[in-house]
N, CA, C and O atoms as a GROMACS GRO file, in nm:
protein
  648
    1MET      N    1   9.975  11.548   9.602
    1MET     CA    2   9.935  11.417   9.554
    1MET      C    3   9.803  11.435   9.481
    1MET      O    4   9.706  11.484   9.538
    2CYS      N    5   9.799  11.396   9.355
    2CYS     CA    6   9.673  11.401   9.282
    2CYS      C    7   9.636  11.259   9.242
    2CYS      O    8   9.720  11.170   9.239
    3PHE      N    9   9.511  11.241   9.212
    3PHE     CA   10   9.466  11.107   9.180
    3PHE      C   11   9.452  11.091   9.030
    3PHE      O   12   9.408  11.182   8.959
    4SER      N   13   9.489  10.974   8.982
    4SER     CA   14   9.491  10.945   8.840
    4SER      C   15   9.351  10.932   8.783
    4SER      O   16   9.257  10.894   8.852
    5ARG      N   17   9.340  10.964   8.658
    5ARG     CA   18   9.212  10.946   8.589
    5ARG      C   19   9.202  10.805   8.530
    5ARG      O   20   9.102  10.772   8.467
    6ASN      N   21   9.306  10.722   8.549
    6ASN     CA   22   9.308  10.587   8.494
    6ASN      C   23   9.241  10.484   8.584
    6ASN      O   24   9.236  10.367   8.549
    7VAL      N   25   9.191  10.526   8.699
    7VAL     CA   26   9.131  10.431   8.792
    7VAL      C   27   9.019  10.352   8.725
    7VAL      O   28   9.016  10.230   8.742
    8PRO      N   29   8.926  10.414   8.650
    8PRO     CA   30   8.823  10.332   8.586
    8PRO      C   31   8.881  10.226   8.492
    8PRO      O   32   8.824  10.117   8.479
    9GLU      N   33   8.993  10.256   8.428
    9GLU     CA   34   9.058  10.156   8.341
    9GLU      C   35   9.106  10.038   8.424
    9GLU      O   36   9.088   9.922   8.384
   10HIS      N   37   9.167  10.064   8.540
   10HIS     CA   38   9.213   9.956   8.627
   10HIS      C   39   9.095   9.872   8.675
   10HIS      O   40   9.104   9.750   8.683
   11ILE      N   41   8.986   9.939   8.706
   11ILE     CA   42   8.868   9.867   8.754
   11ILE      C   43   8.805   9.784   8.642
   11ILE      O   44   8.760   9.673   8.666
   12ALA      N   45   8.802   9.837   8.521
   12ALA     CA   46   8.747   9.761   8.408
   12ALA      C   47   8.830   9.636   8.381
   12ALA      O   48   8.775   9.529   8.355
   13VAL      N   49   8.962   9.648   8.388
   13VAL     CA   50   9.050   9.533   8.368
   13VAL      C   51   9.028   9.432   8.481
   13VAL      O   52   9.022   9.311   8.456
   14LEU      N   53   9.017   9.480   8.604
   14LEU     CA   54   8.992   9.392   8.718
   14LEU      C   55   8.862   9.317   8.700
   14LEU      O   56   8.856   9.195   8.719
   15ARG      N   57   8.759   9.387   8.664
   15ARG     CA   58   8.627   9.323   8.647
   15ARG      C   59   8.631   9.214   8.540
   15ARG      O   60   8.582   9.104   8.562
   16ALA      N   61   8.689   9.245   8.426
   16ALA     CA   62   8.696   9.147   8.318
   16ALA      C   63   8.778   9.025   8.359
   16ALA      O   64   8.739   8.912   8.330
   17SER      N   65   8.887   9.048   8.426
   17SER     CA   66   8.972   8.937   8.469
   17SER      C   67   8.904   8.851   8.574
   17SER      O   68   8.914   8.728   8.570
   18MET      N   69   8.833   8.914   8.668
   18MET     CA   70   8.762   8.837   8.769
   18MET      C   71   8.649   8.754   8.707
   18MET      O   72   8.626   8.640   8.746
   19HIS      N   73   8.579   8.812   8.611
   19HIS     CA   74   8.474   8.736   8.542
   19HIS      C   75   8.533   8.615   8.470
   19HIS      O   76   8.476   8.506   8.472
   20ARG      N   77   8.647   8.637   8.406
   20ARG     CA   78   8.715   8.528   8.335
   20ARG      C   79   8.756   8.418   8.434
   20ARG      O   80   8.742   8.299   8.404
   21SER      N   81   8.806   8.457   8.550
   21SER     CA   82   8.848   8.359   8.651
   21SER      C   83   8.730   8.277   8.701
   21SER      O   84   8.741   8.155   8.717
   22VAL      N   85   8.618   8.342   8.726
   22VAL     CA   86   8.498   8.269   8.772
   22VAL      C   87   8.448   8.177   8.661
   22VAL      O   88   8.408   8.064   8.688
   23ASP      N   89   8.449   8.225   8.537
   23ASP     CA   90   8.408   8.138   8.425
   23ASP      C   91   8.498   8.015   8.416
   23ASP      O   92   8.449   7.904   8.397
   24ASP      N   93   8.629   8.035   8.428
   24ASP     CA   94   8.722   7.922   8.424
   24ASP      C   95   8.694   7.824   8.537
   24ASP      O   96   8.697   7.702   8.516
   25PHE      N   97   8.668   7.877   8.657
   25PHE     CA   98   8.637   7.790   8.771
   25PHE      C   99   8.511   7.709   8.744
   25PHE      O  100   8.508   7.588   8.766
   26CYS      N  101   8.407   7.776   8.696
   26CYS     CA  102   8.281   7.705   8.668
   26CYS      C  103   8.302   7.598   8.561
   26CYS      O  104   8.247   7.488   8.572
   27ASP      N  105   8.380   7.629   8.458
   27ASP     CA  106   8.410   7.528   8.355
   27ASP      C  107   8.482   7.408   8.416
   27ASP      O  108   8.453   7.294   8.382
   28THR      N  109   8.575   7.435   8.506
   28THR     CA  110   8.649   7.327   8.572
   28THR      C  111   8.556   7.241   8.655
   28THR      O  112   8.563   7.119   8.650
   29VAL      N  113   8.469   7.306   8.733
   29VAL     CA  114   8.376   7.231   8.819
   29VAL      C  115   8.280   7.149   8.734
   29VAL      O  116   8.248   7.036   8.769
   30GLU      N  117   8.234   7.206   8.623
   30GLU     CA  118   8.142   7.132   8.535
   30GLU      C  119   8.209   7.008   8.476
   30GLU      O  120   8.142   6.909   8.448
   31SER      N  121   8.340   7.013   8.458
   31SER     CA  122   8.410   6.900   8.397
   31SER      C  123   8.444   6.791   8.498
   31SER      O  124   8.491   6.684   8.459
   32LEU      N  125   8.421   6.817   8.627
   32LEU     CA  126   8.449   6.715   8.728
   32LEU      C  127   8.347   6.601   8.716
   32LEU      O  128   8.232   6.624   8.680
   33PRO      N  129   8.391   6.479   8.745
   33PRO     CA  130   8.302   6.364   8.728
   33PRO      C  131   8.178   6.369   8.817
   33PRO      O  132   8.071   6.324   8.776
   34ASN      N  133   8.191   6.423   8.938
   34ASN     CA  134   8.075   6.437   9.027
   34ASN      C  135   8.103   6.548   9.128
   34ASN      O  136   8.215   6.598   9.137
   35GLU      N  137   7.999   6.585   9.202
   35GLU     CA  138   8.013   6.697   9.295
   35GLU      C  139   8.108   6.664   9.410
   35GLU      O  140   8.161   6.755   9.473
   36ASN      N  141   8.128   6.537   9.436
   36ASN     CA  142   8.217   6.499   9.546
   36ASN      C  143   8.364   6.496   9.504
   36ASN      O  144   8.452   6.470   9.586
   37ALA      N  145   8.390   6.523   9.377
   37ALA     CA  146   8.528   6.524   9.329
   37ALA      C  147   8.606   6.635   9.400
   37ALA      O  148   8.547   6.728   9.455
   38GLU      N  149   8.736   6.624   9.397
   38GLU     CA  150   8.823   6.721   9.465
   38GLU      C  151   8.821   6.855   9.392
   38GLU      O  152   8.866   6.866   9.279
   39VAL      N  153   8.768   6.957   9.458
   39VAL     CA  154   8.762   7.090   9.400
   39VAL      C  155   8.867   7.184   9.461
   39VAL      O  156   8.880   7.299   9.419
   40GLN      N  157   8.940   7.136   9.559
   40GLN     CA  158   9.036   7.221   9.630
   40GLN      C  159   9.136   7.287   9.535
   40GLN      O  160   9.159   7.408   9.547
   41PRO      N  161   9.197   7.214   9.440
   41PRO     CA  162   9.291   7.282   9.350
   41PRO      C  163   9.225   7.392   9.268
   41PRO      O  164   9.285   7.497   9.244
   42ALA      N  165   9.102   7.369   9.226
   42ALA     CA  166   9.031   7.472   9.148
   42ALA      C  167   8.999   7.592   9.235
   42ALA      O  168   9.009   7.706   9.189
   43LEU      N  169   8.961   7.569   9.360
   43LEU     CA  170   8.935   7.680   9.453
   43LEU      C  171   9.061   7.761   9.479
   43LEU      O  172   9.059   7.884   9.480
   44GLU      N  173   9.172   7.690   9.499
   44GLU     CA  174   9.299   7.760   9.524
   44GLU      C  175   9.340   7.842   9.403
   44GLU      O  176   9.388   7.954   9.417
   45LYS      N  177   9.322   7.785   9.284
   45LYS     CA  178   9.357   7.857   9.162
   45LYS      C  179   9.269   7.982   9.147
   45LYS      O  180   9.318   8.089   9.110
   46LEU      N  181   9.139   7.968   9.176
   46LEU     CA  182   9.047   8.081   9.168
   46LEU      C  183   9.088   8.190   9.268
   46LEU      O  184   9.094   8.308   9.233
   47GLU      N  185   9.114   8.150   9.390
   47GLU     CA  186   9.155   8.247   9.492
   47GLU      C  187   9.284   8.317   9.454
   47GLU      O  188   9.295   8.439   9.465
   48ASP      N  189   9.383   8.240   9.410
   48ASP     CA  190   9.511   8.299   9.370
   48ASP      C  191   9.493   8.398   9.256
   48ASP      O  192   9.555   8.504   9.255
   49GLN      N  193   9.409   8.362   9.158
   49GLN     CA  194   9.388   8.450   9.044
   49GLN      C  195   9.316   8.578   9.086
   49GLN      O  196   9.352   8.687   9.040
   50ILE      N  197   9.217   8.566   9.172
   50ILE     CA  198   9.146   8.685   9.219
   50ILE      C  199   9.242   8.774   9.300
   50ILE      O  200   9.241   8.896   9.284
   51ASN      N  201   9.323   8.713   9.385
   51ASN     CA  202   9.421   8.792   9.460
   51ASN      C  203   9.516   8.865   9.366
   51ASN      O  204   9.542   8.983   9.385
   52GLU      N  205   9.565   8.796   9.265
   52GLU     CA  206   9.656   8.860   9.168
   52GLU      C  207   9.587   8.974   9.095
   52GLU      O  208   9.645   9.081   9.076
   53ASP      N  209   9.462   8.951   9.054
   53ASP     CA  210   9.387   9.055   8.984
   53ASP      C  211   9.369   9.178   9.074
   53ASP      O  212   9.388   9.292   9.030
   54MET      N  213   9.333   9.154   9.199
   54MET     CA  214   9.315   9.264   9.293
   54MET      C  215   9.447   9.338   9.316
   54MET      O  216   9.452   9.460   9.317
   55LEU      N  217   9.555   9.261   9.335
   55LEU     CA  218   9.686   9.323   9.357
   55LEU      C  219   9.728   9.407   9.238
   55LEU      O  220   9.783   9.515   9.255
   56GLU      N  221   9.701   9.358   9.118
   56GLU     CA  222   9.737   9.435   8.999
   56GLU      C  223   9.658   9.565   8.992
   56GLU      O  224   9.715   9.670   8.962
   57ALA      N  225   9.528   9.558   9.018
   57ALA     CA  226   9.444   9.679   9.011
   57ALA      C  227   9.483   9.779   9.120
   57ALA      O  228   9.501   9.898   9.092
   58VAL      N  229   9.495   9.732   9.243
   58VAL     CA  230   9.532   9.822   9.352
   58VAL      C  231   9.675   9.873   9.330
   58VAL      O  232   9.702   9.991   9.350
   59GLY      N  233   9.764   9.785   9.287
   59GLY     CA  234   9.902   9.824   9.262
   59GLY      C  235   9.913   9.929   9.153
   59GLY      O  236   9.988  10.025   9.167
   60ALA      N  237   9.839   9.911   9.046
   60ALA     CA  238   9.842  10.009   8.937
   60ALA      C  239   9.790  10.144   8.985
   60ALA      O  240   9.844  10.249   8.948
   61THR      N  241   9.686  10.141   9.067
   61THR     CA  242   9.631  10.265   9.120
   61THR      C  243   9.731  10.333   9.214
   61THR      O  244   9.750  10.454   9.208
   62ILE      N  245   9.794  10.253   9.299
   62ILE     CA  246   9.894  10.309   9.392
   62ILE      C  247  10.012  10.366   9.314
   62ILE      O  248  10.057  10.476   9.342
   63GLU      N  249  10.061  10.290   9.215
   63GLU     CA  250  10.176  10.336   9.138
   63GLU      C  251  10.146  10.465   9.063
   63GLU      O  252  10.234  10.548   9.043
   64ASP      N  253  10.020  10.484   9.022
   64ASP     CA  254   9.982  10.607   8.954
   64ASP      C  255   9.984  10.726   9.048
   64ASP      O  256   9.997  10.840   9.004
   65ASN      N  257   9.970  10.701   9.178
   65ASN     CA  258   9.949  10.810   9.272
   65ASN      C  259  10.057  10.825   9.379
   65ASN      O  260  10.063  10.929   9.444
   66VAL      N  261  10.140  10.726   9.398
   66VAL     CA  262  10.241  10.729   9.504
   66VAL      C  263  10.376  10.696   9.442
   66VAL      O  264  10.391  10.594   9.376
   67SER      N  265  10.474  10.784   9.464
   67SER     CA  266  10.603  10.763   9.399
   67SER      C  267  10.678  10.642   9.456
   67SER      O  268  10.739  10.567   9.380
   68GLU      N  269  10.673  10.620   9.585
   68GLU     CA  270  10.742  10.507   9.648
   68GLU      C  271  10.640  10.399   9.683
   68GLU      O  272  10.605  10.382   9.800
   69SER      N  273  10.591  10.328   9.583
   69SER     CA  274  10.482  10.234   9.606
   69SER      C  275  10.528  10.092   9.637
   69SER      O  276  10.449  10.012   9.688
   70ALA      N  277  10.652  10.057   9.608
   70ALA     CA  278  10.699   9.920   9.625
   70ALA      C  279  10.680   9.865   9.766
   70ALA      O  280  10.631   9.753   9.780
   71PRO      N  281  10.715   9.939   9.872
   71PRO     CA  282  10.694   9.884  10.006
   71PRO      C  283  10.546   9.860  10.038
   71PRO      O  284  10.511   9.759  10.101
   72LEU      N  285  10.460   9.951   9.994
   72LEU     CA  286  10.316   9.932  10.017
   72LEU      C  287  10.265   9.807   9.946
   72LEU      O  288  10.190   9.728  10.002
   73LEU      N  289  10.307   9.791   9.822
   73LEU     CA  290  10.261   9.676   9.743
   73LEU      C  291  10.314   9.545   9.800
   73LEU      O  292  10.242   9.445   9.800
   74SER      N  293  10.437   9.543   9.848
   74SER     CA  294  10.494   9.422   9.908
   74SER      C  295  10.415   9.382  10.033
   74SER      O  296  10.382   9.265  10.052
   75GLU      N  297  10.386   9.480  10.116
   75GLU     CA  298  10.309   9.451  10.238
   75GLU      C  299  10.167   9.408  10.205
   75GLU      O  300  10.113   9.317  10.269
   76LEU      N  301  10.106   9.471  10.106
   76LEU     CA  302   9.971   9.433  10.065
   76LEU      C  303   9.969   9.290  10.013
   76LEU      O  304   9.877   9.214  10.042
   77ARG      N  305  10.071   9.253   9.936
   77ARG     CA  306  10.081   9.116   9.884
   77ARG      C  307  10.090   9.016  10.000
   77ARG      O  308  10.025   8.912   9.997
   78LEU      N  309  10.171   9.047  10.101
   78LEU     CA  310  10.184   8.958  10.217
   78LEU      C  311  10.051   8.944  10.291
   78LEU      O  312  10.016   8.835  10.336
   79ARG      N  313   9.978   9.053  10.303
   79ARG     CA  314   9.853   9.051  10.378
   79ARG      C  315   9.742   8.975  10.306
   79ARG      O  316   9.648   8.928  10.369
   80THR      N  317   9.752   8.962  10.174
   80THR     CA  318   9.646   8.896  10.099
   80THR      C  319   9.685   8.757  10.050
   80THR      O  320   9.605   8.689   9.984
   81GLN      N  321   9.804   8.716  10.080
   81GLN     CA  322   9.854   8.586  10.034
   81GLN      C  323   9.775   8.472  10.100
   81GLN      O  324   9.739   8.478  10.217
   82ARG      N  325   9.750   8.368  10.022
   82ARG     CA  326   9.682   8.250  10.074
   82ARG      C  327   9.781   8.168  10.155
   82ARG      O  328   9.892   8.143  10.108
   83PRO      N  329   9.743   8.126  10.278
   83PRO     CA  330   9.833   8.042  10.356
   83PRO      C  331   9.862   7.910  10.284
   83PRO      O  332   9.782   7.864  10.202
   84ALA      N  333   9.976   7.852  10.314
   84ALA     CA  334  10.015   7.727  10.249
   84ALA      C  335   9.919   7.613  10.282
   84ALA      O  336   9.897   7.525  10.199
   85ASP      N  337   9.861   7.614  10.401
   85ASP     CA  338   9.768   7.509  10.443
   85ASP      C  339   9.626   7.552  10.407
   85ASP      O  340   9.572   7.643  10.470
   86PRO      N  341   9.564   7.488  10.307
   86PRO     CA  342   9.431   7.531  10.264
   86PRO      C  343   9.324   7.516  10.371
   86PRO      O  344   9.224   7.587  10.368
   87ASP      N  345   9.343   7.426  10.466
   87ASP     CA  346   9.243   7.407  10.571
   87ASP      C  347   9.234   7.529  10.661
   87ASP      O  348   9.131   7.553  10.723
   88VAL      N  349   9.342   7.606  10.669
   88VAL     CA  350   9.342   7.726  10.752
   88VAL      C  351   9.239   7.825  10.699
   88VAL      O  352   9.169   7.889  10.777
   89ILE      N  353   9.231   7.838  10.568
   89ILE     CA  354   9.139   7.934  10.508
   89ILE      C  355   8.995   7.888  10.516
   89ILE      O  356   8.907   7.965  10.555
   90TYR      N  357   8.970   7.765  10.480
   90TYR     CA  358   8.833   7.723  10.459
   90TYR      C  359   8.768   7.666  10.583
   90TYR      O  360   8.648   7.640  10.582
   91ASP      N  361   8.844   7.646  10.689
   91ASP     CA  362   8.783   7.600  10.813
   91ASP      C  363   8.732   7.721  10.887
   91ASP      O  364   8.807   7.814  10.917
   92GLY      N  365   8.606   7.718  10.915
   92GLY     CA  366   8.545   7.825  10.992
   92GLY      C  367   8.472   7.761  11.106
   92GLY      O  368   8.511   7.654  11.154
   93PRO      N  369   8.368   7.823  11.150
   93PRO     CA  370   8.289   7.762  11.256
   93PRO      C  371   8.223   7.635  11.204
   93PRO      O  372   8.163   7.635  11.097
   94GLU      N  373   8.233   7.531  11.278
   94GLU     CA  374   8.166   7.402  11.256
   94GLU      C  375   8.111   7.382  11.114
   94GLU      O  376   7.996   7.414  11.086
   95VAL      N  377   8.194   7.329  11.028
   95VAL     CA  378   8.151   7.298  10.892
   95VAL      C  379   8.080   7.164  10.895
   95VAL      O  380   8.134   7.063  10.941
   96GLN      N  381   7.957   7.163  10.846
   96GLN     CA  382   7.881   7.039  10.846
   96GLN      C  383   7.915   6.959  10.722
   96GLN      O  384   7.927   7.013  10.613
   97GLU      N  385   7.931   6.830  10.741
   97GLU     CA  386   7.961   6.740  10.629
   97GLU      C  387   7.834   6.672  10.584
   97GLU      O  388   7.748   6.652  10.670
   98PRO      N  389   7.815   6.635  10.463
   98PRO     CA  390   7.900   6.674  10.351
   98PRO      C  391   7.866   6.816  10.306
   98PRO      O  392   7.751   6.859  10.308
   99GLU      N  393   7.968   6.884  10.266
   99GLU     CA  394   7.953   7.021  10.221
   99GLU      C  395   7.956   7.024  10.069
   99GLU      O  396   8.040   6.959  10.007
  100SER      N  397   7.865   7.098  10.009
  100SER     CA  398   7.861   7.104   9.863
  100SER      C  399   7.975   7.191   9.811
  100SER      O  400   8.036   7.268   9.886
  101ILE      N  401   8.003   7.176   9.684
  101ILE     CA  402   8.106   7.258   9.619
  101ILE      C  403   8.071   7.406   9.635
  101ILE      O  404   8.158   7.489   9.661
  102TRP      N  405   7.944   7.437   9.618
  102TRP     CA  406   7.903   7.577   9.619
  102TRP      C  407   7.909   7.637   9.759
  102TRP      O  408   7.930   7.757   9.775
  103ASP      N  409   7.890   7.552   9.861
  103ASP     CA  410   7.910   7.601   9.999
  103ASP      C  411   8.057   7.634  10.021
  103ASP      O  412   8.089   7.734  10.085
  104ARG      N  413   8.146   7.552   9.968
  104ARG     CA  414   8.290   7.578   9.982
  104ARG      C  415   8.330   7.705   9.907
  104ARG      O  416   8.410   7.784   9.955
  105VAL      N  417   8.271   7.722   9.787
  105VAL     CA  418   8.301   7.842   9.708
  105VAL      C  419   8.253   7.967   9.783
  105VAL      O  420   8.325   8.066   9.792
  106LYS      N  421   8.131   7.961   9.836
  106LYS     CA  422   8.078   8.074   9.911
  106LYS      C  423   8.167   8.106  10.031
  106LYS      O  424   8.198   8.222  10.058
  107ARG      N  425   8.209   8.002  10.103
  107ARG     CA  426   8.296   8.022  10.219
  107ARG      C  427   8.429   8.083  10.177
  107ARG      O  428   8.481   8.172  10.245
  108MET      N  429   8.484   8.036  10.064
  108MET     CA  430   8.610   8.090  10.014
  108MET      C  431   8.594   8.239   9.981
  108MET      O  432   8.682   8.319  10.013
  109PHE      N  433   8.482   8.276   9.917
  109PHE     CA  434   8.460   8.417   9.884
  109PHE      C  435   8.439   8.501  10.010
  109PHE      O  436   8.483   8.615  10.015
  110ASP      N  437   8.371   8.445  10.110
  110ASP     CA  438   8.353   8.518  10.237
  110ASP      C  439   8.488   8.546  10.302
  110ASP      O  440   8.514   8.658  10.348
  111VAL      N  441   8.575   8.444  10.304
  111VAL     CA  442   8.707   8.462  10.364
  111VAL      C  443   8.790   8.560  10.282
  111VAL      O  444   8.859   8.646  10.337
  112LEU      N  445   8.783   8.547  10.150
  112LEU     CA  446   8.857   8.636  10.061
  112LEU      C  447   8.811   8.780  10.078
  112LEU      O  448   8.892   8.873  10.081
  113MET      N  449   8.680   8.799  10.088
  113MET     CA  450   8.626   8.933  10.106
  113MET      C  451   8.673   8.993  10.238
  113MET      O  452   8.708   9.111  10.243
  114GLN      N  453   8.674   8.914  10.345
  114GLN     CA  454   8.721   8.964  10.475
  114GLN      C  455   8.870   8.997  10.470
  114GLN      O  456   8.914   9.099  10.525
  115LYS      N  457   8.947   8.909  10.404
  115LYS     CA  458   9.091   8.933  10.394
  115LYS      C  459   9.119   9.063  10.321
  115LYS      O  460   9.203   9.142  10.364
  116TRP      N  461   9.049   9.086  10.209
  116TRP     CA  462   9.072   9.209  10.133
  116TRP      C  463   9.016   9.331  10.205
  116TRP      O  464   9.073   9.440  10.196
  117SER      N  465   8.908   9.314  10.277
  117SER     CA  466   8.856   9.424  10.357
  117SER      C  467   8.959   9.467  10.461
  117SER      O  468   8.984   9.586  10.479
  118ASP      N  469   9.019   9.370  10.529
  118ASP     CA  470   9.122   9.400  10.628
  118ASP      C  471   9.245   9.464  10.563
  118ASP      O  472   9.302   9.559  10.616
  119ALA      N  473   9.286   9.410  10.448
  119ALA     CA  474   9.405   9.462  10.380
  119ALA      C  475   9.382   9.606  10.332
  119ALA      O  476   9.471   9.690  10.345
  120LEU      N  477   9.265   9.633  10.278
  120LEU     CA  478   9.238   9.768  10.230
  120LEU      C  479   9.218   9.866  10.345
  120LEU      O  480   9.250   9.984  10.332
  121ALA      N  481   9.166   9.818  10.458
  121ALA     CA  482   9.156   9.904  10.577
  121ALA      C  483   9.297   9.941  10.624
  121ALA      O  484   9.322  10.056  10.662
  122TRP      N  485   9.389   9.844  10.622
  122TRP     CA  486   9.529   9.872  10.656
  122TRP      C  487   9.587   9.975  10.560
  122TRP      O  488   9.655  10.069  10.602
  123LEU      N  489   9.560   9.958  10.431
  123LEU     CA  490   9.611  10.050  10.330
  123LEU      C  491   9.556  10.192  10.352
  123LEU      O  492   9.629  10.290  10.339
  124TRP      N  493   9.427  10.201  10.385
  124TRP     CA  494   9.369  10.332  10.414
  124TRP      C  495   9.441  10.399  10.530
  124TRP      O  496   9.467  10.519  10.526
  125LYS      N  497   9.472  10.321  10.635
  125LYS     CA  498   9.544  10.378  10.750
  125LYS      C  499   9.681  10.430  10.708
  125LYS      O  500   9.722  10.538  10.749
  126LYS      N  501   9.751  10.352  10.624
  126LYS     CA  502   9.883  10.396  10.577
  126LYS      C  503   9.871  10.524  10.495
  126LYS      O  504   9.950  10.617  10.513
  127VAL      N  505   9.774  10.528  10.406
  127VAL     CA  506   9.755  10.647  10.323
  127VAL      C  507   9.716  10.767  10.409
  127VAL      O  508   9.766  10.877  10.389
  128ALA      N  509   9.628  10.744  10.506
  128ALA     CA  510   9.588  10.853  10.595
  128ALA      C  511   9.708  10.905  10.674
  128ALA      O  512   9.724  11.026  10.690
  129ALA      N  513   9.791  10.814  10.724
  129ALA     CA  514   9.910  10.856  10.798
  129ALA      C  515  10.004  10.934  10.707
  129ALA      O  516  10.062  11.035  10.748
  130CYS      N  517  10.019  10.888  10.584
  130CYS     CA  518  10.105  10.957  10.487
  130CYS      C  519  10.049  11.097  10.459
  130CYS      O  520  10.124  11.195  10.456
  131LEU      N  521   9.918  11.105  10.438
  131LEU     CA  522   9.857  11.235  10.412
  131LEU      C  523   9.867  11.327  10.533
  131LEU      O  524   9.886  11.448  10.519
  132GLN      N  525   9.853  11.270  10.652
  132GLN     CA  526   9.867  11.350  10.774
  132GLN      C  527  10.008  11.407  10.783
  132GLN      O  528  10.026  11.524  10.815
  133SER      N  529  10.108  11.323  10.756
  133SER     CA  530  10.247  11.370  10.759
  133SER      C  531  10.270  11.477  10.654
  133SER      O  532  10.335  11.578  10.680
  134LEU      N  533  10.216  11.455  10.536
  134LEU     CA  534  10.230  11.553  10.429
  134LEU      C  535  10.161  11.683  10.467
  134LEU      O  536  10.215  11.792  10.444
  135GLY      N  537  10.042  11.672  10.525
  135GLY     CA  538   9.970  11.792  10.570
  135GLY      C  539  10.048  11.868  10.676
  135GLY      O  540  10.056  11.991  10.672
  136ASN      N  541  10.107  11.795  10.771
  136ASN     CA  542  10.188  11.860  10.875
  136ASN      C  543  10.309  11.930  10.815
  136ASN      O  544  10.343  12.041  10.856
  137ALA      N  545  10.374  11.866  10.718
  137ALA     CA  546  10.490  11.927  10.653
  137ALA      C  547  10.450  12.052  10.576
  137ALA      O  548  10.520  12.153  10.580
  138ILE      N  549  10.337  12.045  10.507
  138ILE     CA  550  10.290  12.162  10.432
  138ILE      C  551  10.255  12.276  10.527
  138ILE      O  552  10.286  12.392  10.498
  139GLU      N  553  10.191  12.244  10.639
  139GLU     CA  554  10.158  12.347  10.738
  139GLU      C  555  10.285  12.411  10.794
  139GLU      O  556  10.290  12.533  10.813
  140ALA      N  557  10.388  12.330  10.822
  140ALA     CA  558  10.514  12.385  10.873
  140ALA      C  559  10.579  12.476  10.769
  140ALA      O  560  10.630  12.583  10.803
  141ILE      N  561  10.576  12.434  10.645
  141ILE     CA  562  10.631  12.518  10.537
  141ILE      C  563  10.552  12.648  10.527
  141ILE      O  564  10.610  12.756  10.514
  142TRP      N  565  10.420  12.636  10.535
  142TRP     CA  566  10.336  12.754  10.527
  142TRP      C  567  10.366  12.852  10.641
  142TRP      O  568  10.375  12.973  10.619
  143ARG      N  569  10.382  12.800  10.763
  143ARG     CA  570  10.414  12.887  10.878
  143ARG      C  571  10.546  12.960  10.854
  143ARG      O  572  10.557  13.079  10.881
  144LYS      N  573  10.647  12.888  10.805
  144LYS     CA  574  10.777  12.950  10.779
  144LYS      C  575  10.765  13.056  10.670
  144LYS      O  576  10.819  13.166  10.682
  145PHE      N  577  10.692  13.022  10.564
  145PHE     CA  578  10.674  13.115  10.454
  145PHE      C  579  10.598  13.240  10.500
  145PHE      O  580  10.634  13.352  10.464
  146LYS      N  581  10.494  13.219  10.580
  146LYS     CA  582  10.415  13.329  10.634
  146LYS      C  583  10.501  13.418  10.724
  146LYS      O  584  10.495  13.541  10.718
  147GLY      N  585  10.583  13.352  10.808
  147GLY     CA  586  10.674  13.427  10.894
  147GLY      C  587  10.775  13.507  10.814
  147GLY      O  588  10.803  13.622  10.845
  148PHE      N  589  10.828  13.445  10.709
  148PHE     CA  590  10.925  13.513  10.622
  148PHE      C  591  10.860  13.634  10.555
  148PHE      O  592  10.918  13.742  10.553
  149CYS      N  593  10.741  13.615  10.501
  149CYS     CA  594  10.672  13.726  10.433
  149CYS      C  595  10.640  13.838  10.531
  149CYS      O  596  10.651  13.956  10.498
  150SER      N  597  10.600  13.800  10.652
  150SER     CA  598  10.569  13.901  10.755
  150SER      C  599  10.695  13.979  10.792
  150SER      O  600  10.692  14.102  10.802
  151SER      N  601  10.806  13.908  10.810
  151SER     CA  602  10.933  13.974  10.842
  151SER      C  603  10.978  14.064  10.729
  151SER      O  604  11.026  14.175  10.750
  152LEU      N  605  10.962  14.015  10.608
  152LEU     CA  606  10.999  14.093  10.491
  152LEU      C  607  10.912  14.218  10.481
  152LEU      O  608  10.960  14.326  10.449
  153GLY      N  609  10.783  14.200  10.510
  153GLY     CA  610  10.692  14.316  10.511
  153GLY      C  611  10.734  14.418  10.614
  153GLY      O  612  10.732  14.538  10.586
  154GLN      N  613  10.771  14.372  10.734
  154GLN     CA  614  10.818  14.462  10.840
  154GLN      C  615  10.946  14.535  10.797
  154GLN      O  616  10.963  14.654  10.823
  155LEU      N  617  11.036  14.460  10.730
  155LEU     CA  618  11.162  14.519  10.684
  155LEU      C  619  11.133  14.630  10.584
  155LEU      O  620  11.188  14.740  10.595
  156PHE      N  621  11.045  14.602  10.485
  156PHE     CA  622  11.013  14.702  10.386
  156PHE      C  623  10.942  14.822  10.449
  156PHE      O  624  10.963  14.936  10.409
  157LYS      N  625  10.857  14.793  10.547
  157LYS     CA  626  10.785  14.901  10.614
  157LYS      C  627  10.884  14.993  10.687
  157LYS      O  628  10.871  15.115  10.684
  158SER      N  629  10.984  14.930  10.753
  158SER     CA  630  11.082  15.012  10.825
  158SER      C  631  11.171  15.088  10.728
  158SER      O  632  11.214  15.199  10.758
  159CYS      N  633  11.199  15.030  10.610
  159CYS     CA  634  11.279  15.101  10.511
  159CYS      C  635  11.205  15.220  10.454
  159CYS      O  636  11.265  15.324  10.426
  160ILE      N  637  11.076  15.205  10.439
  160ILE     CA  638  10.995  15.313  10.380
  160ILE      C  639  10.983  15.428  10.479
  160ILE      O  640  10.984  15.544  10.439
  161THR      N  641  10.973  15.397  10.607
  161THR     CA  642  10.955  15.504  10.708
  161THR      C  643  11.086  15.576  10.737
  161THR      O  644  11.083  15.684  10.795
  162VAL      N  645  11.197  15.522  10.700
  162VAL     CA  646  11.326  15.585  10.731
  162VAL      C  647  11.357  15.694  10.636
  162VAL      O  648  11.462  15.757  10.648
   0.00000   0.00000   0.00000
């Protein structure tokens, strides 16, 4: 398994897309009549876009390096998906009312960061397990090859002495 040299390209695309998403969110919030206006749809759209951007970048990196990437990407998508009930995400410890738009945005990013941290930790475990299995298989092959070469050496040695 070798690693692609395209990773910086994936990261550059991710960065540009995330900046665009935040700019769009800020434009949306600026266009609201007041700070108490409903920002939930804009927050959900921002979160969904960031999740998609992250999935695309991680997915492209995985696809460049892992031949059977579809199961990993499907599981990663499930782990980072926003629950259908928005209150599940944004309710944390005792939220004081009234909460500003920017407090909600910060909370959303904190939750999003934790969700992606957990998802990428899971992915690291999967990759580590895969590499461990690959390492074990390579070691077994090496032992067989070493044994074969040793036996062949013994055979040639006995042929030469005869």
